N, C-alpha and C positions, 0 to 999 in steps of 0.2 A: 732204807736210806743208809748209806755208809757213814760211819763215824769218822769225821775228817779232822784235820789238824787241830782246830781249837778245842774240841771236846776230848779228843784222844790225848793231846798234850796236857790239858787241864787235869784229866784223870791221872796221868802219869805223874804230874807235878804233885798233886794231892797225896797220892799213894806214897811217893818217895819222901815227902815231907813228914807224913805220919810215921813211917817206918824209922826215919832218921830221929825224930823227936822221941819216939819210944825207946830206941836203942841208946840214945844219949841220956835219957832220964834214968834208965835202968843200969847205966854205966857199962853197957855192952860195947860202946864206942867211947873213946876219949876225945877231948877237944882237938887233939893232933890228928886223929883219924879222918880220912876223907869221907865225904857224904856217900852213902850207898848209891850205886848207879841205878838210875831208873830203868835202864835197859835190862839189867840183871834182875831187878825186882819184878818187872813186867813180863819176863821171858816165860812163855807158855801159859800166860794168864788170859782168861776170857772174861769179859765183863759186859754188862748191859748198862748203859747210861741213858736215861730218859730225861730230856730237857724240853720244856715248853717255852717257846719264844714268841713274843708278840709280833716281831717283825723278822722272820728268818731271812737270812741272806744265803743264796746258793751260788756255787761256783759252776761254771759251765752251762751249756745250753740245755742239757737234759734235766737240770735241777735235781740231780741225784746226790749231790755232795754239799753238805752244810759248811758254811764258811764264816760264821759269826765270830770275829776275834774277841768280842766282849764276853763270850761264854766261857773262855778259858779260865780266867781267874775265879769265876763263880763256881765252876765245876771243881777246880782245885781246892778251894776253901771248903766246899761241902764234903768232898771226899776226905780231906784231912780231918775235919771236925768229927764226922761220923765214924771214921775208922779209929780215930783217937779215943772216942767214947767206947767203942767195941773193945779196943785193947785194954782199957781200964776195967771193963766189966768182965773180961775173959783173960785174966793174966797168964794162965797156963797155956792156953791155945795161942795167945799173942806171942809169948816167949818162944814157943816152938816155931811159929810162923816166921817171926823176925829172925830167929837163929838160922833159918834156911837161906836168908838173903845176905848174911854177913860172912 
């Protein structure tokens, strides 16, 4: 099944939010700096996102594309929280990773 808009956008939103929060917390970005671009952060990135839905909604007749819009904020929040925790536990690796995006 292809990862479609709600899940892909949720992942991108969560990733961008975690990178932005980490960079601002560490003062790598100031309040005047724009938020890092999700396009730039996700460029060349491959991810596996697994979501279990009680009532999946599909787009198209072949049912090959997931279209649940309610999944987007859930995926974004989960990615942001877990990546933020990883950043806190791995400060050297997090700094190097976030530095590549800025």
